[in-house]
N, C-alpha and C positions, 0 to 999 in steps of 0.2 A: 362459579368463579374461580380463577385462575391463581393457582399455587406455584410457591417456589417448586415445589416437588414438579410440578408440571410444565414451568415456561423453564426453567434451568437446567443445565448440563450439570450432568454428577463431578460437579470440580473437584478435585483435591484443595482442599482449605487453606489457605495462607493468611497470615495479620492483617493483608489487604482486602480483601473479603469482606468488608463491614455490611451491616442492613441497607446503610444508604448506597453501596455500588450496587448489590440485589435489586435494588427499586429499580435503582437507574436501568439496571438489564430488564428489567420487567417493562421500562416504558419501551427502551428502545424497540425490544423485540416485540414487542407491540404493533408500534408503529411500522415498522416494517413489512410485519405479517401484514397490513392492511393497507398502508398506501404506496409500497413499492417493489416488494417482490411479483402481484398479482399484474404489474406491469413488465415485467423483465422481459417475457417473451419477447412482446412489442420491441423493447430499448435493443434487444438483441438482431433483431430485422433489419433497423433502421442504422445498425453499426454504434450508436451514442444514448446517452441519455441527456435530457435537455436540462440547460444549465438551472435553468427555472425551477426544475425540480427539489434543488436542494435551498430554496430559500426556506419553505417551510421546515424542513430538516433544522436548520440553520435557527429560526424561530424556538423553536423546541428546546434548543440550548446545545445538540447533538454533533453538533458540526465541531467544535472546538469550543468546549466544554473547560479544557486546562488553560486558557487564557483567563486573565486577572478580570473582576471584574468592569475594567474601565478599560478595556481591551476588550470588549461584546461578550465574553466568556461568564462561567459561575465559580471562578477561581478554585476549580476544581483541582484534582490531583493526574497524572499522567495516566492513574487505572482508567478514566474514566472514558479517556480517548483510546484505550486499548482494547475495555468491552466495547466500545462501538464495532471497533473496526473484527473483535470476534463476531458480534452480531450479525454484521454486514456478509463478513465469509460464508456464518452458517447459512443464510437465506440464498447463497451462488452470486451475491453480487460482488461489482467488481473491483477494482480497488483504486476509485475514481479520489473517493475523499484520504484516502493514506496519503495519496500524492498532493492533492492540499495540505494536509494539517502540516507535512516536512515543508511544503512552500512557509506555511503560517510561521512554524519554528525557525527559520531563518530568519524573518524580521523581527521574531520577537527575540532571538538570541543578539543577532546581529546587527539592526538597527536603529535608528536614532527616534527620538522621542516624537519628532517628527512623524518619521516613516510608520511610526508604529500607529501613532493617529491617522495618520491619513489610511491605513492599510489593515489594520488587523478588526477593529470593528464590522471592518464590509465584508471580510473576508469568515468572520465569525456568524455574521447573519446572511450569509448565502448572496450576496450582492454581488460580492466576487469569488470567483471561482478558479483555483489555483491552478497552474505546472509548475513542473522545473525542466525546462531545456539545459540538459549536460551533453547527453550521445551525439556523436556527429558521425554523419557518411564516414566509413573508414577506421572509424576508432578505437569504437564499441567499449569498455572498460578503461581505457587505455587516457583517462582526462586530461593528463599534462600534456596531450597529443594536440589538444584542439587546435584547429584553425582559425574558429568566428571569431574577431577582434574588435576594439573598440578605440578610435584615436579622439581625442583630445579639439576638439573645436569651440573657443571658447566657454561658452557654459554648459555645453552640451557633448554626449558623448556619439559618434557618428559609428555608427553598428554595421556589419559586411558578414553575411557568413553564413550557414545554416545548418540547421538540426533533424534528426530521427529519432523516430521510436520516440516521440513523446507522447505521455499518456494525459488525457486533458486538452491535447497539442488542438481539438478542432472548437472545444466547447469553452476551455481557457479562456477568459479576461484580462487576466494576471498570469506575469511570468516572470519566474525566478529565472534568470540567462545566466548560466558561465560562458564566461567567456576570457579571451586574451586581453591585456591592457597594455603588459608588458613583453619581458625577454620570453624565450620560449623555457620551457619546463613551470615547475609547480608555481615558481614562485612570480611568474609572469598571468597568473589566471586572478579575474577579480569576476565579485556577483552584482547583478542589475537586475533592479525589478521594472519591470514594461508593463505601462496598462496597453493593452495592443489594440481596443474598440478602436475603430476609426484613424489608426494608425501609420502614416505613411511611409511607406516601403517595407511593410511586414506584410508577409504573407502566409498563410497557409496554406500548402501545398496536400498533397491527398490523403483522405484517412486510407490508412493500410488497413488489408485484410489478413489477418492473423490466425493462427493454429484453435485460439480461445477467444477466453474474454470477450466477444463479440459486442457486449453491452457497451466495455469501454472505448472511448475512441484513443485509436493511437495514431499520429499526423507528423508528415513532412514540416518545418518551417521555413522560410528565406527569411532573410535582412537584405538589404538592396538601400544601402544610406540611412538603417533609419535612427534620427534624433531622438535623443533622448536625455533630459537635464541631468548635471552632472550629481543633484542633490538625492539620485534616484541609486546610489553606488551605496551599496552594504557595508558598513564597517565604516567607512570614512576616510579609507585610506586603498588605494589601488595595489593589488598582489596579495592581496590575505584572500581570495578566494579559494587557493586549495584547503587552507585551514580551516574557515569557516565548512568547507565541504567534510573535512574531517569530525567536526566536533560533533556533528549531526551521527554519528553513527549507529551507537548504543541504541538510540532511541527508535533511528529507523532503522535499523535492524527487526526492532523487537514486533515494527509493524507490518513483517512480513511472517516471521514466527509463530505470533498469532495465528495470524487466517491460516497457517498450515495446520494448529492444532486444531481450530474448528474444522476443518475440511475433514481432516482426519478420522474424525468424530462422526461425522455428518456421511458421510462415504461408510462408515462402519453401519450407522444405524439404518441404513438406506438397505445394506446388505444381511443384516440380520431380518429385516423386515419381510426380504424378497426371498430369500434359500425360506423362509420358515413356509411361505404360504405355497411357492412355485413345486409343483412334482413332479417328479422322475422317475420312471424304472416302479410306480408304484409307492412311494413315499416321497416325501418333501424334502429336497436338495439337502437342507440343514441336516438331515438324519442321516448322510452320508459322511463317514469316519474323515475325511480328506475336507471336506465343509467346512468343519468340528476344528480340526487343528488348524483351518487356515484363519476360522473366523478365530481363534484364540491367541493364536499369533499377530493379528492386528489388532484385536485389541490389547494386546499389551506393551506396541509399541504407540497405541494409542495413550494407555497410565503415561505410560514414561516420557511419549512426550508432552503433553498434557503439564506432568510434572513439573519438568524441567523447564516451560514457556513460562508458570506460574512462578517458579522462585527466581526466572531473571525478572522475572518484571518485579518482584519484591526489591531483589537487588538494583534495577532500576530507581523505583521509588525512595529508597534507601540511598541513593547516591554512590552506589559501592558496585555497578555493573562496568566491569570491566571493558574492553573492545575487544580484548580474545575471548571471554565470554559469549558476546555480542556475534563476531563470526561463527564461533562453534554455534550458537541457536539458530542464526540463517541458514548456514547451510547444512547443518542435520535435519534439521524438522524437515525445511524444505525437500530434502531428499527423503527422508521417512515418510511422506505427503505422499510423492510421486509414487513410492512402495506402492501404502495400502492402497492406495486408489488401484491400482492398477490390479492387484490382488484381487480385490473387491470386484472390481469388473468383469475380471473371469468368472465368477463365481453366477455371474450371471449370465455367463453362454453368451448367445447372439444376439439376448437382448442389450444387454453391455454394450453392442456398438452401433444401437439406434440415438441418433443424434435428441429423440423425443425422452430418453432416456435419462434422467439426472448424471446417474452414472458415470453417461458417458462424457455428457458436458465438465462434470469435474476433472476427469481425464485429460480434457481437455484444455480448461483452462486451468490446470496445476501444473502445466508442464515448463512455465514461463516463472514460476518460484525460484527454478534452478538458474536462471539468467539476470533477471532483470535486479537490481537493488545490489549492483556489483555479483560475478558471478561465482559460481559455489566453486571453481578450481581458484578464483582470485582468492577467498575467503581463507580458502585451506594454506592456502600461500602464504598468506599476512600471518596466518597462524604459526606457523613455519617457522617465519624469521623472528618472533618474540623468541620461539623457542632454541635457535640456533645464535641468537644473538650472542 
């Protein structure tokens, strides 16, 4: 019989970690271990996870447990979603559902009653898989410079432009699209929701080949005269998009920091196991002083990262997580993720460079954490702005 001791990581307890959270974690971990993890290698080879995979996940209440029951959720706290992301990262699953939940939260926060009723239950069930289309060729993190534009024609917006690096771009059938409805700069940005199946003028370009995250589809998208009803605009007023994007930052940054902590713990566990069993020069690799020092350093970072992340989660739930702390959590935890995974890979020697070893995959998968969700350089600049204001 599985117990908490065998199924749960040695987390540093916070008030938000109650018995119900523990039991939910066990359920999520068991499902991922039985239904998702065994198929992950195949999804890596084909370059995407089929959309239908997420419907059973949603049926069990794992996709959007934090939504109210009227919208298809369980009325749980955000902690439940973060537990899902923790467990997916622990199993080396990519960030598909993190993007899905971010898109759902834009609709939850800024959508009308009719928009919520139309889309949220279908997102919670997995009938719809969501993506967020922000980044454009040549713009990167500079969202104020986006050129994809919607012009009003009667009861519709007509959309023209292109997006790139879009997670779930190949598999999603709903997009939250950031585009320009007005003047240059942040004041002209709006968010519009598109249901993309059989949508005239919408084209999914090539699936992009990436360094890591091979099971997560990332695609180029193009819009040529795409017509969308005006009631698909989020917020009911043009020009609110940039403010809407900024309003969700604390939660979104935790969707990156939590997997960073999980990946560090996973890398450390793999490395302890490997160095204990691997023999070199008549003794285990773990018997060498350098190995022991490196493991101690990585274990310390794992402890500090998890403590910081859990504290931020508590503050998020309490409503006291400020933007600056969220920026700090995003950049610092992902930096430590890449550092620890690199140190652990080194202890595997040549085997660490072989793709068949999980540590090699963790190394490749981790690198994007410092780039997406706003580059770490942008995070540090935003922190400094507040300090120097």
